[in-house]
N, C-alpha and C positions, 0 to 999 in steps of 0.2 A: 673414421668413419664407425669404428665400434663404439665408441662414446655415443654418436649419432643414433647408431642402431637401437642401442640400450634405451636411451632417452624417448626413442619413439616407441617401442615396446611398452616403456613404463607409462608412458602418458596416455595410450590408447588401450592398453589391456591390464596391466598389472595394477595399476591405481584404480581404475574404476571398478575392477571386478575385487580387490581386496575389502573394498568399502563394503561389498553387498555379501559377502561371506560371514560365517559366523564363526567363533571359536580362537581359542588361544591361537592357535597354529594356522590361521587364516593367509597371514601372510607369506608361509612358507608353501603352503598348497596351493596358493595364487601363482607364485613362482615355478612350481612345478607343472601346473598346467600350461603354463608360457613354455616352459623346456619341452612339454609333451607336443604341444602344438609345432611350436619350430622345428621339432626333430621330424613329424611328419610332413610339415612342408619341404622340408629338407629332402626325404626322401622321395618326396614325390616330383619336385621339380629343380632342386641345386645339382644334388647329388643322384639322380633316378635310381630306384630301387626297382628292377622289371618286377620282381615277383608282387611286391605292393602294388606298384600301376597295373599290373595286370590281374589281380585279384578281384573278385565281385565286389563292386565301390557299397552294396549293402552290409556285408560281411564286414568289410574295414569299419564303417562307421557304427556298426553292432557292437564290435570289440574295442576299440578305440574308444568309442564314446563311453562303454563303461569304465573303462579306467579314469576318464576324465571326470564322470558323473560321481565315481568315490571320492574323488579330490574335492568335487564343489560340495559334495553333501558331508565331507568331514567323516566319510565310512572307512578310509584307506589308513587305518590304523597301524602303525607298526607292532608287530609281534617279537614278543624275544626269539633270537635264533635257539632253534634246539642244540640242546648240549652235545 
């Protein structure tokens, strides 16, 4: 089942999206976007997080959307950790 889920995600999201992004790290960013969306779906339906489900939908979209948009744009650049 795990392989089938992976194949479906790759065919429907990862493959098409990675072709639309630019940059050397586009494949990694695409996988991170898929992971974020999967995490949100998990928190909403599979193992519901009461706080997220009760939160204002616009606020969830605004916050989650920013994080995904940074990956789409390629602006979520890792910076070195402070020493």
